[in-house]
MMTF fields as JSON, N, C-alpha, C and O atoms, coordinates in Angstrom:
{
  "mmtfVersion": "1.0.0",
  "mmtfProducer": "UNKNOWN",
  "numBonds": 407,
  "numAtoms": 408,
  "numGroups": 102,
  "numChains": 1,
  "numModels": 1,
  "chainsPerModel": [1],
  "groupsPerChain": [102],
  "chainIdList": ["A"],
  "bondAtomList": [4, 2, 8, 6, 12, 10, 16, 14, 20, 18, 24, 22, 28, 26, 32, 30, 36, 34, 40, 38, 44, 42, 48, 46, 52, 50, 56, 54, 60, 58, 64, 62, 68, 66, 72, 70, 76, 74, 80, 78, 84, 82, 88, 86, 92, 90, 96, 94, 100, 98, 104, 102, 108, 106, 112, 110, 116, 114, 120, 118, 124, 122, 128, 126, 132, 130, 136, 134, 140, 138, 144, 142, 148, 146, 152, 150, 156, 154, 160, 158, 164, 162, 168, 166, 172, 170, 176, 174, 180, 178, 184, 182, 188, 186, 192, 190, 196, 194, 200, 198, 204, 202, 208, 206, 212, 210, 216, 214, 220, 218, 224, 222, 228, 226, 232, 230, 236, 234, 240, 238, 244, 242, 248, 246, 252, 250, 256, 254, 260, 258, 264, 262, 268, 266, 272, 270, 276, 274, 280, 278, 284, 282, 288, 286, 292, 290, 296, 294, 300, 298, 304, 302, 308, 306, 312, 310, 316, 314, 320, 318, 324, 322, 328, 326, 332, 330, 336, 334, 340, 338, 344, 342, 348, 346, 352, 350, 356, 354, 360, 358, 364, 362, 368, 366, 372, 370, 376, 374, 380, 378, 384, 382, 388, 386, 392, 390, 396, 394, 400, 398, 404, 402],
  "bondOrderList": [1, 1, 1, 1, 1, 1, 1, 1, 1, 1, 1, 1, 1, 1, 1, 1, 1, 1, 1, 1, 1, 1, 1, 1, 1, 1, 1, 1, 1, 1, 1, 1, 1, 1, 1, 1, 1, 1, 1, 1, 1, 1, 1, 1, 1, 1, 1, 1, 1, 1, 1, 1, 1, 1, 1, 1, 1, 1, 1, 1, 1, 1, 1, 1, 1, 1, 1, 1, 1, 1, 1, 1, 1, 1, 1, 1, 1, 1, 1, 1, 1, 1, 1, 1, 1, 1, 1, 1, 1, 1, 1, 1, 1, 1, 1, 1, 1, 1, 1, 1, 1],
  "groupList": [{"groupName": "MET", "atomNameList": ["N", "CA", "C", "O"], "elementList": ["N", "C", "C", "O"], "formalChargeList": [0, 0, 0, 0], "bondAtomList": [1, 0, 2, 1, 3, 2], "bondOrderList": [1, 1, 2], "singleLetterCode": "M", "chemCompType": "L-PEPTIDE LINKING"}, {"groupName": "ALA", "atomNameList": ["N", "CA", "C", "O"], "elementList": ["N", "C", "C", "O"], "formalChargeList": [0, 0, 0, 0], "bondAtomList": [1, 0, 2, 1, 3, 2], "bondOrderList": [1, 1, 2], "singleLetterCode": "A", "chemCompType": "L-PEPTIDE LINKING"}, {"groupName": "THR", "atomNameList": ["N", "CA", "C", "O"], "elementList": ["N", "C", "C", "O"], "formalChargeList": [0, 0, 0, 0], "bondAtomList": [1, 0, 2, 1, 3, 2], "bondOrderList": [1, 1, 2], "singleLetterCode": "T", "chemCompType": "L-PEPTIDE LINKING"}, {"groupName": "GLU", "atomNameList": ["N", "CA", "C", "O"], "elementList": ["N", "C", "C", "O"], "formalChargeList": [0, 0, 0, 0], "bondAtomList": [1, 0, 2, 1, 3, 2], "bondOrderList": [1, 1, 2], "singleLetterCode": "E", "chemCompType": "L-PEPTIDE LINKING"}, {"groupName": "ARG", "atomNameList": ["N", "CA", "C", "O"], "elementList": ["N", "C", "C", "O"], "formalChargeList": [0, 0, 0, 0], "bondAtomList": [1, 0, 2, 1, 3, 2], "bondOrderList": [1, 1, 2], "singleLetterCode": "R", "chemCompType": "L-PEPTIDE LINKING"}, {"groupName": "LEU", "atomNameList": ["N", "CA", "C", "O"], "elementList": ["N", "C", "C", "O"], "formalChargeList": [0, 0, 0, 0], "bondAtomList": [1, 0, 2, 1, 3, 2], "bondOrderList": [1, 1, 2], "singleLetterCode": "L", "chemCompType": "L-PEPTIDE LINKING"}, {"groupName": "PRO", "atomNameList": ["N", "CA", "C", "O"], "elementList": ["N", "C", "C", "O"], "formalChargeList": [0, 0, 0, 0], "bondAtomList": [1, 0, 2, 1, 3, 2], "bondOrderList": [1, 1, 2], "singleLetterCode": "P", "chemCompType": "L-PEPTIDE LINKING"}, {"groupName": "ASP", "atomNameList": ["N", "CA", "C", "O"], "elementList": ["N", "C", "C", "O"], "formalChargeList": [0, 0, 0, 0], "bondAtomList": [1, 0, 2, 1, 3, 2], "bondOrderList": [1, 1, 2], "singleLetterCode": "D", "chemCompType": "L-PEPTIDE LINKING"}, {"groupName": "HIS", "atomNameList": ["N", "CA", "C", "O"], "elementList": ["N", "C", "C", "O"], "formalChargeList": [0, 0, 0, 0], "bondAtomList": [1, 0, 2, 1, 3, 2], "bondOrderList": [1, 1, 2], "singleLetterCode": "H", "chemCompType": "L-PEPTIDE LINKING"}, {"groupName": "GLN", "atomNameList": ["N", "CA", "C", "O"], "elementList": ["N", "C", "C", "O"], "formalChargeList": [0, 0, 0, 0], "bondAtomList": [1, 0, 2, 1, 3, 2], "bondOrderList": [1, 1, 2], "singleLetterCode": "Q", "chemCompType": "L-PEPTIDE LINKING"}, {"groupName": "ILE", "atomNameList": ["N", "CA", "C", "O"], "elementList": ["N", "C", "C", "O"], "formalChargeList": [0, 0, 0, 0], "bondAtomList": [1, 0, 2, 1, 3, 2], "bondOrderList": [1, 1, 2], "singleLetterCode": "I", "chemCompType": "L-PEPTIDE LINKING"}, {"groupName": "VAL", "atomNameList": ["N", "CA", "C", "O"], "elementList": ["N", "C", "C", "O"], "formalChargeList": [0, 0, 0, 0], "bondAtomList": [1, 0, 2, 1, 3, 2], "bondOrderList": [1, 1, 2], "singleLetterCode": "V", "chemCompType": "L-PEPTIDE LINKING"}, {"groupName": "GLY", "atomNameList": ["N", "CA", "C", "O"], "elementList": ["N", "C", "C", "O"], "formalChargeList": [0, 0, 0, 0], "bondAtomList": [1, 0, 2, 1, 3, 2], "bondOrderList": [1, 1, 2], "singleLetterCode": "G", "chemCompType": "PEPTIDE LINKING"}, {"groupName": "SER", "atomNameList": ["N", "CA", "C", "O"], "elementList": ["N", "C", "C", "O"], "formalChargeList": [0, 0, 0, 0], "bondAtomList": [1, 0, 2, 1, 3, 2], "bondOrderList": [1, 1, 2], "singleLetterCode": "S", "chemCompType": "L-PEPTIDE LINKING"}, {"groupName": "TYR", "atomNameList": ["N", "CA", "C", "O"], "elementList": ["N", "C", "C", "O"], "formalChargeList": [0, 0, 0, 0], "bondAtomList": [1, 0, 2, 1, 3, 2], "bondOrderList": [1, 1, 2], "singleLetterCode": "Y", "chemCompType": "L-PEPTIDE LINKING"}, {"groupName": "TRP", "atomNameList": ["N", "CA", "C", "O"], "elementList": ["N", "C", "C", "O"], "formalChargeList": [0, 0, 0, 0], "bondAtomList": [1, 0, 2, 1, 3, 2], "bondOrderList": [1, 1, 2], "singleLetterCode": "W", "chemCompType": "L-PEPTIDE LINKING"}, {"groupName": "PHE", "atomNameList": ["N", "CA", "C", "O"], "elementList": ["N", "C", "C", "O"], "formalChargeList": [0, 0, 0, 0], "bondAtomList": [1, 0, 2, 1, 3, 2], "bondOrderList": [1, 1, 2], "singleLetterCode": "F", "chemCompType": "L-PEPTIDE LINKING"}, {"groupName": "CYS", "atomNameList": ["N", "CA", "C", "O"], "elementList": ["N", "C", "C", "O"], "formalChargeList": [0, 0, 0, 0], "bondAtomList": [1, 0, 2, 1, 3, 2], "bondOrderList": [1, 1, 2], "singleLetterCode": "C", "chemCompType": "L-PEPTIDE LINKING"}],
  "groupTypeList": [0, 1, 2, 3, 4, 5, 6, 7, 8, 3, 9, 4, 10, 5, 7, 3, 11, 3, 4, 1, 5, 4, 4, 7, 4, 4, 5, 3, 4, 4, 5, 4, 2, 12, 4, 5, 4, 4, 4, 6, 7, 5, 13, 4, 11, 1, 4, 14, 4, 6, 8, 11, 0, 2, 5, 13, 5, 5, 5, 1, 2, 13, 1, 0, 5, 5, 11, 0, 12, 10, 11, 2, 13, 4, 6, 1, 11, 10, 15, 12, 16, 1, 1, 11, 15, 6, 5, 2, 5, 14, 1, 11, 16, 4, 4, 5, 17, 4, 15, 2, 3, 13],
  "groupIdList": [1, 2, 3, 4, 5, 6, 7, 8, 9, 10, 11, 12, 13, 14, 15, 16, 17, 18, 19, 20, 21, 22, 23, 24, 25, 26, 27, 28, 29, 30, 31, 32, 33, 34, 35, 36, 37, 38, 39, 40, 41, 42, 43, 44, 45, 46, 47, 48, 49, 50, 51, 52, 53, 54, 55, 56, 57, 58, 59, 60, 61, 62, 63, 64, 65, 66, 67, 68, 69, 70, 71, 72, 73, 74, 75, 76, 77, 78, 79, 80, 81, 82, 83, 84, 85, 86, 87, 88, 89, 90, 91, 92, 93, 94, 95, 96, 97, 98, 99, 100, 101, 102],
  "secStructList": [7, 7, 7, 1, 7, 7, 7, 2, 2, 2, 2, 2, 2, 2, 2, 2, 2, 2, 2, 2, 2, 2, 2, 7, 2, 2, 2, 2, 2, 2, 2, 2, 2, 6, 7, 7, 7, 7, 1, 7, 7, 7, 2, 2, 2, 2, 6, 7, 7, 7, 7, 2, 2, 2, 2, 2, 2, 2, 2, 2, 2, 2, 2, 2, 2, 2, 2, 2, 2, 2, 2, 2, 7, 7, 2, 2, 2, 2, 2, 2, 2, 2, 2, 2, 2, 2, 2, 2, 2, 2, 2, 2, 2, 2, 2, 2, 2, 2, 2, 2, 2, 7],
  "xCoordList": [107.931, 107.095, 106.89, 107.829, 105.695, 105.365, 106.045, 106.152, 106.502, 107.147, 106.213, 106.625, 104.956, 103.987, 103.579, 103.756, 103.034, 102.572, 101.324, 100.494, 101.216, 100.043, 98.821, 98.956, 97.638, 96.419, 96.386, 97.023, 95.648, 95.633, 95.227, 95.867, 94.173, 93.723, 94.76, 94.921, 95.458, 96.505, 97.71, 98.348, 98.023, 99.139, 98.842, 99.738, 97.58, 97.2, 97.344, 97.83, 96.916, 97.036, 98.51, 98.889, 99.323, 100.748, 101.376, 102.203, 100.999, 101.527, 101.132, 101.934, 99.902, 99.458, 100.251, 100.637, 100.49, 101.27, 102.686, 103.217, 103.301, 104.654, 104.701, 105.652, 103.689, 103.622, 103.52, 104.175, 102.705, 102.563, 103.866, 104.232, 104.562, 105.832, 106.901, 107.74, 106.882, 107.854, 107.641, 108.59, 106.395, 106.109, 106.489, 106.537, 106.753, 107.091, 108.552, 109.459, 108.772, 110.134, 110.921, 112.117, 110.262, 110.958, 111.467, 112.602, 110.621, 111.037, 112.181, 113.141, 112.083, 113.137, 114.461, 115.502, 114.435, 115.651, 116.257, 117.471, 115.398, 115.911, 116.494, 117.5, 115.87, 116.399, 117.699, 118.602, 117.787, 118.968, 120.175, 121.276, 119.967, 121.087, 121.48, 122.648, 120.538, 120.838, 121.201, 121.788, 120.86, 121.168, 119.945, 119.163, 119.814, 118.727, 119.25, 120.442, 118.354, 118.754, 119.061, 118.28, 120.181, 120.566, 120.123, 119.875, 120.029, 119.63, 118.287, 117.989, 117.475, 116.224, 116.503, 117.528, 115.583, 115.721, 115.331, 114.149, 116.311, 116.061, 115.83, 115.611, 115.874, 115.7, 114.286, 114.101, 113.285, 111.92, 111.779, 111.057, 112.458, 112.39, 113.063, 112.578, 114.166, 114.886, 114.12, 114.303, 113.266, 112.485, 111.156, 110.397, 110.863, 109.579, 109.384, 110.232, 108.269, 107.929, 106.512, 105.552, 106.37, 105.034, 104.19, 104.694, 102.927, 101.96, 101.714, 101.907, 101.293, 101.054, 99.982, 100.084, 98.949, 97.877, 98.399, 98.019, 99.251, 99.853, 100.68, 100.6, 101.465, 102.292, 101.422, 101.736, 100.342, 99.436, 98.809, 98.712, 98.38, 97.785, 98.8, 98.471, 100.011, 101.046, 101.363, 101.521, 101.455, 101.729, 100.583, 100.815, 99.342, 98.186, 98.112, 97.83, 98.362, 98.331, 99.43, 99.2, 100.615, 101.714, 101.408, 101.64, 100.89, 100.568, 99.476, 99.553, 98.459, 97.369, 97.879, 97.527, 98.7, 99.245, 100.187, 100.226, 100.943, 101.833, 101.029, 101.349, 99.993, 99.168, 98.453, 98.409, 97.895, 97.204, 98.171, 97.811, 99.387, 100.382, 100.772, 100.969, 100.888, 101.226, 100.076, 100.299, 98.839, 97.685, 97.373, 97.151, 97.355, 96.904, 98.034, 97.806, 99.219, 100.374, 100.081, 100.62, 99.243, 98.951, 100.047, 100.444, 100.537, 101.618, 101.239, 102.08, 99.998, 99.599, 99.686, 100.109, 99.29, 99.352, 100.796, 101.152, 101.617, 103.031, 103.716, 104.509, 103.426, 103.994, 103.471, 104.203, 102.205, 101.657, 102.406, 102.742, 102.667, 103.455, 104.864, 105.399, 105.454, 106.808, 106.864, 107.904, 105.762, 105.731, 105.497, 106.06, 104.674, 104.301, 105.33, 105.528, 105.981, 106.883, 108.052, 108.319, 108.764, 109.849, 109.344, 110.02, 108.167, 107.601, 107.315, 107.545, 106.814, 106.527, 107.802, 107.85, 108.829, 110.099, 110.686, 111.2, 110.61, 111.138, 110.342, 110.923, 109.009, 108.176, 108.463, 108.517, 108.646, 108.981, 110.337, 110.504, 111.298, 112.623, 112.556, 113.156, 111.828, 111.715, 110.989, 111.345, 109.973, 109.244, 110.144, 110.116, 110.937, 111.868, 112.907, 113.276, 113.372, 114.318, 113.677, 114.324, 112.429, 111.731, 111.562, 111.733, 111.225, 111.048, 112.356, 112.351, 113.463, 114.738, 115.298, 116.175, 114.823, 115.285, 114.816, 115.535, 113.629, 113.026, 113.685, 113.288],
  "yCoordList": [112.61, 111.436, 110.978, 110.99, 110.582, 110.171, 108.848, 107.962, 108.725, 107.489, 106.635, 105.62, 107.04, 106.268, 105.027, 104.952, 104.055, 102.807, 103.074, 103.917, 102.338, 102.457, 101.853, 100.962, 102.321, 101.658, 100.213, 99.883, 99.364, 97.932, 97.638, 96.822, 98.288, 97.977, 98.403, 97.718, 99.512, 99.939, 99.006, 98.721, 98.529, 97.6, 96.284, 95.695, 95.812, 94.574, 94.757, 93.865, 95.924, 96.193, 96.218, 95.644, 96.884, 96.954, 95.561, 95.244, 94.733, 93.37, 92.55, 91.764, 92.728, 92.01, 92.439, 91.609, 93.741, 94.239, 93.678, 93.232, 93.695, 93.162, 91.676, 91.205, 90.934, 89.5, 89.251, 88.354, 90.042, 89.887, 90.222, 89.556, 91.248, 91.612, 90.55, 90.319, 89.907, 88.84, 87.638, 86.91, 87.418, 86.279, 86.561, 85.632, 87.791, 88.156, 87.801, 88.517, 86.706, 86.213, 87.125, 87.339, 87.661, 88.526, 89.79, 90.214, 90.382, 91.563, 91.218, 91.978, 90.084, 89.663, 89.495, 89.906, 88.897, 88.696, 90.03, 90.222, 90.957, 92.261, 93.047, 93.74, 92.945, 93.637, 93.002, 93.694, 91.679, 90.976, 91.312, 91.516, 91.368, 91.669, 93.127, 93.466, 93.992, 95.391, 96.188, 97.265, 95.673, 96.446, 96.453, 95.503, 97.533, 97.678, 97.411, 97.555, 97.025, 96.836, 98.194, 99.138, 98.266, 99.514, 99.553, 100.623, 98.396, 98.321, 97.618, 96.725, 98.003, 97.284, 95.885, 95.642, 94.985, 93.61, 93.55, 93.629, 93.413, 93.41, 92.017, 91.863, 91.005, 89.651, 89.434, 88.677, 90.092, 89.954, 90.616, 90.115, 91.732, 92.427, 91.591, 91.529, 90.951, 90.143, 88.878, 88.349, 88.384, 87.177, 87.48, 86.558, 88.745, 89.141, 88.505, 88.639, 87.817, 87.195, 87.597, 87.009, 88.588, 89.106, 88.105, 87.343, 88.13, 87.317, 87.982, 89.189, 87.21, 87.745, 88.829, 89.825, 88.643, 89.636, 90.944, 92.025, 90.851, 92.049, 92.796, 94.019, 92.047, 92.658, 93.316, 94.41, 92.659, 93.228, 94.527, 95.497, 94.541, 95.749, 96.892, 98.041, 96.578, 97.608, 98.164, 99.374, 97.291, 97.746, 98.599, 99.63, 98.165, 98.935, 100.295, 101.307, 100.316, 101.578, 102.518, 103.715, 101.979, 102.815, 103.389, 104.572, 102.553, 103.033, 104.095, 105.104, 103.867, 104.839, 106.17, 107.232, 106.115, 107.345, 108.05, 109.279, 107.284, 107.879, 108.655, 109.803, 108.03, 108.686, 109.897, 110.962, 109.729, 110.864, 112.006, 113.177, 111.668, 112.703, 113.465, 114.68, 112.761, 113.425, 114.323, 115.448, 113.816, 114.566, 115.768, 116.868, 115.575, 116.641, 117.494, 118.654, 116.96, 117.646, 118.101, 119.111, 117.372, 117.704, 117.128, 115.976, 117.919, 117.442, 116.198, 115.325, 116.113, 114.952, 113.66, 112.627, 113.716, 112.533, 112.16, 110.982, 113.164, 112.907, 112.314, 111.382, 112.839, 112.283, 110.875, 110.021, 110.631, 109.272, 108.297, 107.19, 108.719, 107.875, 107.667, 106.56, 108.741, 108.643, 107.686, 107.081, 107.549, 106.632, 105.191, 104.267, 104.991, 103.633, 103.016, 101.801, 103.812, 103.282, 102.478, 101.39, 102.937, 102.104, 100.774, 99.752, 100.787, 99.531, 98.578, 97.373, 99.125, 98.306, 97.712, 96.525, 98.534, 98.026, 96.937, 95.934, 97.135, 96.123, 94.827, 93.742, 94.931, 93.733, 92.998, 91.769, 93.74, 93.108, 92.419, 91.296, 93.088, 92.501, 91.215, 90.208, 91.241, 90.045, 88.922, 87.755, 89.259, 88.243, 87.613, 86.399, 88.436, 87.898, 86.99, 85.954, 87.384, 86.535, 85.196, 84.152, 85.228, 83.985, 83.099, 81.883, 83.698, 82.889, 82.269, 81.159, 82.949, 82.415, 81.374, 80.598, 81.338, 80.329, 78.935, 77.957, 78.841, 77.53, 76.824, 75.714],
  "zCoordList": [137.512, 137.503, 138.936, 139.732, 139.264, 140.625, 140.959, 140.111, 142.202, 142.637, 143.464, 144.025, 143.541, 144.323, 143.55, 142.334, 144.266, 143.662, 142.825, 143.164, 141.728, 140.851, 141.523, 142.361, 141.171, 141.659, 141.16, 140.16, 141.855, 141.546, 140.107, 139.443, 139.614, 138.257, 137.209, 136.198, 137.43, 136.505, 136.589, 135.575, 137.796, 137.958, 137.241, 136.636, 137.303, 136.595, 135.082, 134.386, 134.579, 133.147, 132.733, 131.712, 133.531, 133.245, 133.272, 132.417, 134.231, 134.311, 133.087, 132.583, 132.606, 131.408, 130.179, 129.356, 130.064, 128.927, 128.987, 127.97, 130.164, 130.308, 129.994, 129.37, 130.416, 130.141, 128.634, 128.103, 127.956, 126.509, 125.788, 124.819, 126.257, 125.635, 125.866, 124.995, 127.017, 127.291, 126.384, 126.091, 125.93, 125.051, 123.599, 122.793, 123.254, 121.879, 121.611, 122.036, 120.911, 120.682, 119.746, 119.948, 118.727, 117.779, 118.48, 118.263, 119.317, 120.072, 121.013, 121.132, 121.674, 122.598, 121.871, 122.383, 120.685, 119.913, 119.484, 119.562, 119.028, 118.596, 119.768, 119.611, 120.937, 122.108, 122.583, 123.052, 122.459, 122.907, 122.034, 122.545, 120.712, 119.824, 119.939, 119.747, 120.247, 120.487, 119.258, 119.364, 118.094, 116.897, 115.991, 115.95, 115.285, 114.343, 112.94, 112.67, 112.061, 110.676, 110.066, 110.177, 109.441, 108.803, 107.342, 106.785, 106.743, 105.345, 105.227, 106.02, 104.255, 104.047, 103.502, 102.865, 103.764, 103.301, 101.827, 101.492, 100.956, 99.519, 98.962, 97.761, 99.809, 99.306, 98.764, 97.811, 99.362, 98.846, 97.49, 96.627, 97.29, 96.007, 94.935, 93.805, 95.267, 94.296, 93.928, 92.832, 94.82, 94.538, 93.857, 93.557, 93.607, 93.034, 91.664, 90.783, 91.493, 90.221, 89.854, 90.353, 88.989, 88.683, 87.905, 87.081, 88.184, 87.462, 86.114, 85.974, 85.127, 83.786, 83.823, 83.107, 84.659, 84.754, 85.348, 84.898, 86.337, 86.931, 85.893, 85.774, 85.154, 84.117, 83.046, 82.577, 82.663, 81.669, 82.158, 81.408, 83.425, 83.985, 84.064, 83.77, 84.455, 84.518, 83.13, 82.966, 82.142, 80.784, 80.243, 79.611, 80.494, 80.018, 80.711, 80.07, 82.007, 82.75, 82.271, 82.103, 82.052, 81.571, 80.192, 79.943, 79.299, 77.952, 78.003, 77.302, 78.833, 78.95, 79.502, 78.988, 80.541, 81.112, 80.144, 80.102, 79.367, 78.372, 77.331, 77.021, 76.799, 75.788, 76.38, 75.764, 77.575, 78.206, 78.511, 78.391, 78.903, 79.18, 77.932, 77.981, 76.805, 75.545, 75.091, 74.643, 75.211, 74.726, 75.616, 75.109, 76.926, 77.823, 78.394, 78.734, 78.504, 79.121, 80.547, 81.0, 81.244, 82.64, 83.534, 83.362, 84.482, 85.356, 86.175, 86.391, 86.624, 87.433, 86.623, 87.142, 85.37, 84.51, 84.205, 84.192, 83.962, 83.677, 84.902, 84.769, 86.096, 87.327, 87.586, 88.085, 87.246, 87.383, 86.498, 86.918, 85.264, 84.358, 84.91, 84.872, 85.422, 85.975, 87.167, 87.426, 87.887, 89.035, 88.599, 89.187, 87.577, 87.165, 86.224, 86.25, 85.404, 84.393, 84.978, 84.468, 86.007, 86.563, 87.129, 87.01, 87.74, 88.239, 87.087, 87.192, 85.996, 84.825, 84.252, 83.93, 84.124, 83.595, 84.48, 83.983, 85.789, 86.708, 86.61, 86.622, 86.511, 86.387, 85.084, 85.064, 83.998, 82.715, 82.816, 82.34, 83.43, 83.603, 84.42, 84.043, 85.542, 86.388, 85.663, 85.823, 84.865, 84.116, 83.051, 82.85, 82.373, 81.387, 82.044, 81.491, 83.218, 83.951, 84.299, 84.214, 84.685, 85.045, 83.827, 83.915, 82.684, 81.473, 81.01, 80.477, 81.198, 80.748, 81.721, 81.338, 82.95, 83.916, 83.537, 83.742, 82.99, 82.71, 81.565, 81.214]
}
């Protein structure tokens, strides 16, 4: 890497980038602590409260994929069902939890 001084316009650009990075408080905090998160933040997943329309769409999609998978036996449809079904079960579970809280 060259040890010569940068041209003026490149030095100005570099100074602007450094100034913008210094103003980023979140980056500064993460650099200061010196550690990265090892685990994903699951608090958002635990607070998930599906809307009735979302739950209805998930249930309809799961039922449609289930029927199509039985009728056609196509791997793509079966994998689609396998991807949507756990999300549907989790949304139903979270909705039931919400209804029982009240």
